[in-house]
C-alpha positions as CSV (number, residue, x, y, z in Angstrom):
1,M,0.0,0.0,0.0
2,F,1.0,3.6,-0.1
3,K,4.2,4.4,1.6
4,V,5.3,7.9,2.4
5,V,8.5,8.6,0.5
6,G,10.4,11.8,0.6
7,F,11.4,13.6,-2.6
8,K,14.2,15.9,-1.5
9,G,17.7,15.4,-2.8
10,F,18.9,12.0,-3.7
11,K,15.9,10.5,-1.8
12,P,15.3,7.2,-0.2
13,I,16.3,4.1,-1.8
14,I,15.5,1.0,-0.5
15,F,17.1,-5.8,3.9
16,L,17.6,-7.5,6.7
17,L,16.9,-11.0,7.6
18,M,18.5,-13.0,10.4
19,F,22.0,-14.4,10.0
20,V,21.9,-17.6,8.0
21,S,25.0,-19.0,6.2
22,S,26.3,-15.7,5.0
23,L,24.7,-12.3,4.3
24,Y,23.2,-12.8,1.0
25,V,22.0,-10.2,-1.3
26,L,20.3,-10.4,-4.5
27,V,20.8,-10.7,-8.1
28,S,19.8,-13.0,-10.9
29,A,21.0,-13.3,-14.4
30,D,20.6,-10.3,-16.7
31,E,17.8,-12.2,-18.5
32,G,14.5,-12.9,-16.8
33,A,13.5,-11.5,-13.4
34,F,15.9,-9.5,-11.4
35,I,16.1,-8.2,-7.9
36,G,17.4,-4.6,-7.4
37,V,17.7,-2.3,-4.5
38,N,16.5,1.3,-3.9
39,I,19.1,3.7,-2.5
40,G,17.8,6.4,-0.2
41,T,20.0,9.2,1.3
42,D,18.1,10.4,4.4
43,L,21.0,9.4,6.6
44,S,22.8,11.6,9.1
45,D,26.0,9.9,7.9
46,M,25.5,9.1,4.3
47,P,28.4,7.1,2.9
48,H,30.4,8.6,0.0
49,P,29.2,7.5,-3.4
50,T,32.4,5.5,-3.9
51,Q,31.6,3.6,-0.7
52,V,28.1,3.0,-1.8
53,V,29.3,1.5,-5.1
54,E,31.9,-0.6,-3.3
55,L,29.1,-2.1,-1.2
56,L,27.0,-2.8,-4.2
57,K,29.9,-4.5,-6.0
58,S,30.8,-6.5,-2.9
59,Q,27.2,-7.7,-2.7
60,Q,26.9,-8.4,-6.5
61,I,23.9,-6.0,-6.7
62,R,23.4,-5.4,-10.4
63,H,20.3,-3.2,-10.4
64,V,19.7,0.0,-8.4
65,R,17.2,2.7,-8.4
66,L,18.2,6.3,-7.4
67,Y,15.7,8.8,-6.3
68,D,17.5,11.7,-7.9
69,A,20.2,12.3,-10.6
70,D,23.0,12.7,-8.0
71,R,26.1,13.4,-10.1
72,G,28.4,11.8,-7.5
73,M,26.5,8.6,-7.6
74,L,26.3,8.6,-11.4
75,F,30.1,9.1,-11.7
76,A,30.8,6.5,-9.1
77,L,28.6,4.0,-11.0
78,A,30.4,4.6,-14.3
79,G,32.2,1.6,-15.6
80,T,30.6,-0.9,-13.1
81,G,27.9,-2.2,-15.5
82,I,25.4,-1.8,-12.7
83,K,22.0,-1.1,-14.3
84,V,20.6,2.2,-13.0
85,A,16.9,3.3,-12.8
86,L,17.1,7.1,-12.4
87,T,14.2,9.1,-10.8
88,I,13.0,12.6,-11.7
89,P,11.9,13.9,-8.3
90,N,8.3,15.1,-7.9
91,E,9.4,18.7,-7.3
92,Q,10.8,18.8,-10.9
93,L,7.8,17.2,-12.5
94,L,5.8,20.3,-13.1
95,G,8.6,22.1,-14.9
96,I,9.3,19.1,-17.1
97,G,5.7,18.4,-17.8
98,Q,5.1,21.9,-18.9
99,S,8.2,22.4,-21.1
100,N,9.6,20.2,-23.8
101,S,12.9,22.2,-23.6
102,T,13.2,21.6,-19.8
103,A,12.7,17.9,-20.4
104,A,15.4,17.9,-23.1
105,H,17.8,19.8,-20.8
106,W,17.2,17.3,-18.0
107,V,18.0,14.4,-20.4
108,S,21.1,16.2,-21.7
109,Q,22.5,16.9,-18.3
110,N,21.6,13.7,-16.5
111,I,21.4,11.0,-19.2
112,V,23.5,11.9,-22.2
113,A,26.3,13.3,-20.1
114,H,26.7,9.9,-18.3
115,Y,25.5,7.3,-20.7
116,P,26.9,4.7,-21.7
117,A,29.7,4.8,-19.1
118,T,26.9,4.7,-16.5
119,N,24.5,2.0,-17.5
120,I,21.2,3.9,-17.2
121,T,18.4,1.7,-18.3
122,T,15.3,3.3,-16.9
123,I,13.9,6.7,-16.1
124,C,11.2,6.9,-13.4
125,V,9.2,10.1,-14.0
126,G,8.1,11.2,-10.5
127,S,7.1,8.7,-7.8
128,E,3.6,7.9,-6.5
129,V,2.4,11.1,-8.1
130,F,-1.3,10.4,-7.7
131,N,-0.9,10.1,-4.0
132,S,2.0,12.3,-3.2
133,L,1.6,15.2,-5.6
134,P,-1.8,15.0,-7.2
135,N,-1.7,18.6,-8.5
136,A,1.1,17.4,-10.9
137,A,-0.9,14.5,-12.2
138,P,-2.4,16.5,-15.1
139,V,1.1,17.0,-16.6
140,L,2.4,13.5,-16.0
141,V,1.6,12.2,-19.4
142,N,3.3,15.2,-21.0
143,A,6.3,14.7,-18.8
144,L,6.6,11.0,-19.9
145,K,6.3,12.0,-23.6
146,F,8.7,14.9,-23.3
147,I,11.4,12.8,-21.6
148,H,10.9,10.0,-24.1
149,G,11.0,12.5,-27.0
150,A,14.3,13.8,-25.7
151,L,15.6,10.2,-25.6
152,V,14.5,9.7,-29.2
153,S,16.4,12.8,-30.3
154,S,19.5,11.4,-28.6
155,N,18.9,7.9,-30.2
156,L,18.6,6.4,-26.7
157,D,14.9,5.5,-26.7
158,R,15.6,1.8,-27.4
159,Q,18.2,1.5,-24.6
160,I,16.3,3.5,-21.9
161,K,12.7,3.0,-21.0
162,V,10.4,5.6,-19.4
163,S,7.6,5.0,-16.8
164,T,6.3,6.3,-13.5
165,P,6.0,4.4,-10.2
166,I,2.5,4.1,-8.9
167,A,1.4,3.3,-5.3
168,S,-0.8,0.2,-5.0
169,P,-3.7,2.0,-3.2
170,I,-4.8,3.5,-6.6
171,I,-6.0,0.0,-7.3
172,L,-9.4,-0.4,-5.7
173,D,-11.2,-3.7,-4.7
174,S,-7.9,-5.5,-5.1
175,F,-9.3,-8.8,-3.8
176,P,-10.3,-10.9,-5.5
177,P,-7.7,-9.7,-8.1
178,S,-10.1,-10.4,-10.9
179,Q,-12.4,-7.6,-9.7
180,A,-9.7,-5.0,-9.3
181,F,-10.0,-1.6,-11.0
182,F,-8.2,1.7,-10.8
183,N,-9.6,4.6,-9.0
184,H,-11.9,6.0,-11.7
185,S,-11.2,9.6,-10.8
186,W,-7.7,9.1,-12.2
187,N,-8.7,7.4,-15.5
188,P,-8.3,10.6,-17.6
189,V,-4.6,10.4,-16.7
190,L,-4.1,6.7,-16.2
191,V,-5.5,5.7,-19.6
192,P,-3.1,7.8,-21.6
193,V,-0.2,6.7,-19.3
194,L,-1.0,3.1,-20.0
195,K,-1.3,3.8,-23.7
196,F,2.1,5.4,-23.6
197,L,3.6,2.4,-21.8
198,Q,2.1,0.1,-24.3
199,S,3.4,2.1,-27.3
200,T,6.9,2.4,-26.0
201,G,7.3,-1.2,-24.6
202,S,7.7,0.1,-21.1
203,S,6.6,-1.5,-17.8
204,F,3.9,-0.5,-15.4
205,M,5.8,0.4,-12.2
206,L,4.0,-0.5,-9.0
207,N,5.1,0.0,-5.4
208,V,3.9,-3.0,-3.4
209,Y,3.9,-3.0,0.5
210,P,2.3,-6.1,2.0
211,Y,3.4,-4.7,5.4
212,Y,0.9,-1.8,5.1
213,D,-1.8,-4.1,3.7
214,Y,-1.4,-6.4,6.7
215,M,-1.3,-3.5,9.2
216,K,-4.5,-1.9,7.8
217,S,-6.4,-5.2,7.6
218,N,-7.2,-5.3,11.3
219,G,-6.4,-9.0,11.4
220,V,-8.2,-10.0,8.2
221,I,-4.9,-10.7,6.4
222,P,-2.8,-13.4,8.2
223,L,0.8,-12.5,8.9
224,D,2.0,-15.6,7.1
225,Y,0.1,-14.6,4.0
226,A,1.9,-11.2,4.0
227,L,5.3,-12.8,4.6
228,F,5.2,-15.5,1.9
229,N,5.2,-18.2,4.5
230,P,3.7,-21.5,3.4
231,L,0.0,-21.9,4.0
232,P,-2.1,-25.1,4.1
233,S,-4.2,-25.3,1.0
234,N,-7.4,-24.6,3.0
235,K,-5.9,-21.3,4.1
236,E,-5.0,-20.1,0.6
237,A,-7.1,-17.2,-0.8
238,V,-9.1,-18.2,-3.8
239,D,-10.4,-15.9,-6.4
240,A,-14.0,-17.1,-6.9
241,N,-14.1,-15.7,-10.4
242,T,-11.0,-17.4,-11.8
243,L,-10.5,-20.1,-9.2
244,L,-6.8,-19.0,-8.9
245,H,-5.2,-19.7,-5.6
246,Y,-3.1,-17.0,-3.9
247,T,-0.6,-17.8,-1.2
248,N,0.7,-14.3,-0.6
249,V,-0.3,-10.6,-0.7
250,F,2.4,-9.7,-3.2
251,D,1.1,-11.9,-6.0
252,A,-2.4,-10.8,-5.3
253,M,-1.5,-7.1,-5.7
254,V,0.5,-7.7,-8.9
255,D,-2.3,-9.7,-10.4
256,A,-4.8,-7.0,-9.3
257,A,-2.7,-4.5,-11.3
258,Y,-2.9,-6.8,-14.3
259,F,-6.7,-7.2,-14.0
260,A,-7.1,-3.5,-13.5
261,M,-5.1,-2.7,-16.7
262,S,-7.2,-5.3,-18.5
263,S,-10.4,-3.5,-17.4
264,L,-9.0,-0.6,-19.4
265,N,-8.2,-2.8,-22.4
266,V,-4.5,-2.9,-21.8
267,T,-3.2,-6.4,-21.7
268,N,0.4,-6.5,-22.8
269,V,2.2,-4.2,-20.3
270,P,4.4,-6.0,-17.8
271,V,4.4,-5.1,-14.1
272,L,7.7,-4.0,-12.6
273,V,7.7,-3.6,-8.8
274,T,9.8,-0.5,-8.0
275,E,9.5,-0.8,-4.2
276,S,8.8,-3.6,-1.8
277,G,10.1,-4.5,1.6
278,W,9.4,-4.9,5.3
279,P,10.6,-2.7,8.3
280,S,12.9,-4.3,10.8
281,K,11.9,-2.1,13.7
282,G,8.8,0.0,14.6
283,D,6.9,1.9,17.3
284,P,5.1,0.0,20.1
285,N,2.0,0.1,17.9
286,E,3.9,-1.7,15.1
287,P,4.7,-5.0,16.8
288,D,5.3,-6.8,13.5
289,A,8.0,-4.5,12.3
290,T,10.8,-6.9,13.5
291,L,14.1,-8.3,12.3
292,D,12.6,-11.7,12.0
293,N,9.7,-10.6,9.9
294,A,11.9,-8.3,7.7
295,N,14.3,-11.2,7.2
296,T,11.5,-13.6,6.3
297,Y,9.7,-11.2,3.9
298,N,12.7,-10.1,2.0
299,S,14.2,-13.6,1.9
300,N,11.0,-15.1,0.6
301,L,10.4,-12.3,-1.8
302,I,13.9,-12.7,-3.4
303,K,13.5,-16.4,-3.7
304,H,10.0,-15.9,-5.2
305,I,11.4,-13.5,-7.8
306,I,14.6,-15.1,-8.9
307,N,13.0,-18.6,-9.1
308,Q,10.9,-17.1,-11.9
309,T,7.7,-18.2,-10.0
310,G,5.5,-15.5,-11.6
311,T,2.0,-15.0,-10.3
312,P,-1.2,-17.2,-10.5
313,K,-2.5,-15.1,-13.4
314,H,0.9,-15.2,-15.2
315,P,2.9,-18.2,-13.9
316,G,6.5,-18.1,-15.0
317,I,6.3,-14.5,-16.1
318,P,9.1,-12.5,-14.4
319,V,8.1,-9.8,-11.9
320,S,11.4,-7.9,-11.4
321,T,11.5,-6.1,-8.1
322,Y,13.5,-3.4,-6.3
323,I,13.9,-4.0,-2.6
324,Y,13.2,-1.0,-0.4
325,E,16.0,-0.2,0.7
326,L,19.8,-0.3,0.8
327,Y,20.3,1.7,4.0
328,N,18.4,2.4,7.1
329,E,17.5,6.1,6.9
330,D,17.7,7.6,10.4
331,T,16.6,11.1,9.4
332,K,13.4,10.1,7.7
333,P,10.4,11.7,9.2
334,G,7.5,9.7,10.6
335,P,7.3,6.6,12.8
336,V,10.2,4.5,13.8
337,S,9.4,2.0,11.0
338,E,10.1,4.7,8.4
339,K,13.7,4.7,9.5
340,N,14.2,1.0,9.4
341,W,13.6,-0.5,6.0
342,G,17.3,-0.9,5.1
343,L,19.5,-3.9,4.6
344,F,22.6,-2.1,5.9
345,D,23.7,0.6,8.3
346,P,25.9,3.5,7.0
347,N,29.0,1.5,7.7
348,G,27.9,-1.3,5.4
349,K,27.1,-3.6,8.3
350,P,24.1,-5.9,7.5
351,I,21.0,-5.3,9.6
352,Y,20.3,-9.0,9.2
353,T,21.3,-11.9,6.9
354,L,18.9,-13.0,4.3
355,Q,17.9,-16.7,4.3
356,L,18.4,-17.6,0.7
357,T,19.2,-21.4,0.6
358,N,18.3,-22.8,-2.8
359,A,17.4,-19.4,-4.1
360,G,19.4,-19.6,-7.3
361,R,22.4,-17.3,-7.9
362,T,22.9,-15.2,-4.7
363,F,25.9,-13.7,-3.1
364,S,27.4,-13.0,0.3
365,N,26.3,-9.8,1.9
366,D,29.4,-9.9,4.0
367,T,32.0,-7.5,2.5
368,T,34.8,-9.7,3.8
369,N,33.1,-12.9,2.6
370,Q,33.3,-14.3,6.1
371,T,30.6,-15.5,8.4
372,H,30.8,-16.8,12.0
373,C,28.5,-18.9,14.1
374,T,27.8,-17.6,17.6
375,A,25.5,-18.1,20.5
376,K,22.1,-16.5,19.9
377,E,21.4,-13.4,22.1
378,G,19.0,-14.3,24.8
379,A,19.4,-18.1,24.3
380,D,18.6,-20.4,27.3
381,S,21.8,-20.9,29.3
382,E,21.1,-24.6,29.9
383,M,20.5,-25.2,26.2
384,L,23.7,-23.3,25.4
385,Q,25.6,-25.5,27.9
386,A,24.2,-28.7,26.4
387,A,25.3,-27.5,23.0
388,L,28.7,-26.5,24.2
389,D,29.1,-29.9,25.9
390,W,28.3,-31.6,22.6
391,A,30.5,-29.5,20.4
392,C,33.5,-30.1,22.7
393,G,32.7,-33.8,22.9
394,A,30.9,-35.6,20.1
395,G,31.4,-32.7,17.8
396,K,35.2,-33.1,18.1
397,V,35.9,-29.4,18.5
398,N,39.3,-28.6,20.0
399,C,38.2,-26.5,23.0
400,S,41.5,-26.3,24.8
401,A,41.6,-22.5,24.1
402,L,38.7,-22.2,26.6
403,L,40.7,-23.5,29.6
404,Q,41.6,-21.2,32.4
405,G,44.7,-19.2,31.4
406,Q,44.2,-19.8,27.7
407,P,43.3,-17.1,25.2
408,C,39.6,-17.6,25.0
409,Y,38.8,-18.4,28.7
410,E,37.7,-14.8,29.3
411,P,34.9,-13.8,29.4
412,D,34.1,-16.8,31.6
413,N,30.5,-17.3,30.7
414,V,28.6,-20.0,28.8
415,A,27.6,-17.7,25.9
416,A,31.1,-16.7,25.1
417,H,32.5,-20.2,25.4
418,A,29.6,-21.6,23.3
419,S,30.3,-19.0,20.6
420,F,33.9,-20.2,20.3
421,A,32.8,-23.9,20.1
422,F,29.9,-23.2,17.7
423,D,32.1,-21.2,15.4
424,S,34.9,-23.8,15.5
425,Y,32.4,-26.5,14.6
426,Y,30.8,-24.4,11.8
427,H,34.2,-23.7,10.1
428,M,35.4,-27.3,10.8
429,M,32.3,-28.5,8.8
430,G,33.1,-26.1,5.9
431,K,30.2,-23.8,6.8
432,A,27.8,-26.5,5.5
433,E,24.1,-25.8,5.7
434,G,22.7,-26.8,9.1
435,T,26.0,-26.6,11.0
436,C,25.1,-23.4,12.8
437,D,21.9,-24.3,14.5
438,F,22.5,-26.3,17.7
439,N,18.8,-26.7,18.4
440,G,18.1,-23.1,17.7
441,V,20.6,-21.5,20.1
442,A,23.1,-20.5,17.5
443,M,23.0,-17.9,14.8
444,L,25.1,-16.7,11.9
445,T,26.7,-13.3,11.9
446,T,29.1,-11.3,9.7
447,N,30.7,-9.7,12.8
448,D,34.0,-11.3,13.7
449,P,33.6,-12.5,17.4
450,S,37.4,-12.6,17.9
451,H,38.7,-10.5,20.8
452,G,42.1,-9.7,22.1
453,S,44.4,-12.8,21.7
454,C,41.3,-15.0,21.2
455,Q,41.1,-15.6,17.5
456,F,38.2,-17.5,16.1
457,I,38.5,-19.9,13.2
458,G,38.0,-18.1,9.9
459,S,39.4,-14.8,11.3
460,D,42.5,-13.2,9.7
461,G,43.1,-16.1,7.4
462,M,42.5,-18.9,9.8
463,N,40.7,-21.7,7.9
464,G,38.6,-24.6,9.1
465,T,39.0,-28.1,7.8
466,F,36.9,-31.2,7.8
467,M,37.6,-33.7,10.6
468,N,38.1,-37.3,9.7
469,G,35.0,-39.5,10.0
470,S,31.3,-38.7,9.5
471,I,29.8,-35.3,10.4
472,A,28.1,-35.4,13.7
473,D,24.8,-33.6,14.2
474,F,24.1,-32.0,17.6
475,N,20.4,-31.6,16.6
476,S,19.9,-35.3,16.6
477,T,22.6,-36.4,19.1
478,S,22.6,-36.4,22.8
479,S,25.3,-34.2,24.3
480,S,28.3,-35.3,26.3
481,S,29.4,-33.4,29.3
482,W,32.2,-30.9,29.0
483,R,32.1,-27.8,31.1
484,V,34.7,-25.1,31.6
485,R,32.9,-22.3,33.3
486,G,33.6,-21.6,36.9
487,G,31.5,-23.6,39.3
488,Y,31.0,-26.6,37.0
489,V,34.3,-28.5,37.0
490,G,37.4,-27.4,38.9
491,G,41.1,-27.9,39.3
492,G,42.8,-31.1,38.1
493,L,39.5,-32.8,37.3
494,L,38.9,-30.2,34.6
495,M,42.2,-31.1,32.9
496,K,41.4,-34.8,33.1
497,V,38.0,-34.3,31.4
498,L,39.6,-32.1,28.8
499,L,42.3,-34.6,28.0
500,A,39.8,-37.4,27.8
501,V,37.7,-35.4,25.3
502,L,40.6,-34.3,23.2
503,L,42.1,-37.8,23.0
504,S,38.8,-39.6,22.4
């Protein structure tokens, strides 16, 4: 649904899911569906454009959307091959929509001056104009045509497409999707916009926010339905007119757009989702804006897109999508959730790690390409102790560094010791899937847990290797007893236990 988005400067551009086997971020092949990311700049400490581009490159992000023609970003993106969707801010829309020469000047300064070194593929004319700046809507069609005409004059119209992002609330009666239609009051503008998209081979740009649909449904929409979580067949939403089954809000909204266009006799314009995401933090009245839910939504969305799933109406037809957004924007006005849609903080540290197992071609979101396995914050101490016992016993981890007087003895608590053992086991097993779980008390992180002289495996070039024999599994094996914390085993007995374990 409609999301308030600022339009000053190089505006918001739009991850963060829990830590899973490394911080993955998006991308598919150049053909078919792709996942991109929006880049907003409402940060108190906005990274330099070269730092932004280094982050994009390290994460193999190949499609970005900018909210303004920021020259620094355009220069920094030159030569990278990253595909850029460039936005004309709403405050410039009136001038461009009323003057062909102003549109030509904009294209000359912001497109021709940078292309092809900077791989600009798309121009977004305004953003959510019908909701955010309705007084500019009457000139929207002219703005689209003037910008496209300037591209034609520069022989760039085949390389660069022109469209305008639209907020999903303009689609009324969106479920069942087959009954969806656009707000009739905007048809005098929407019809020529759609005809323009049709004639130029451009996409219908739609901003889709299941989070807002869920929040405003007062419990009618189940959380799992909004998050792409699997539903039993009897819980799937069925369109009674088409008998199509919908398992998530995203697909229903995209198909509602297709049906709404069809109601205006437009049937061959593809949908491109220019914004979608989930906030990782919110105000007290936003209890579902959490790290877990943001992780779940974005992970499931990415897998849904790059697996070429399509929608029930158009199965297998790609629905390329830009995630909202790259950074948390701490200076954005509004509720806490408005500041927490990002995948990274200004230092490039992931807010969470996407869960993208079997999601096709994905890449580590960790700029050092390292992940570690540590005790999960708040995990039950007895469960941690049991997992520690197992790792240092049946798991065959060398835990001698945890002995009193050794580098990793301090801090002397079960969480710190378990983190060392978990990480050692994780790297010993080659970071294989499922080796950082320990019955749910472990998590993956891109933060190196090494401290002082205590160096964890995988840090600073330390590499883990497979042990001889079969891979043991704590999740299905009872733990042996191996305790090093004060109060559990003392003095010489501790050394005897340790030697017994290490030599077993």
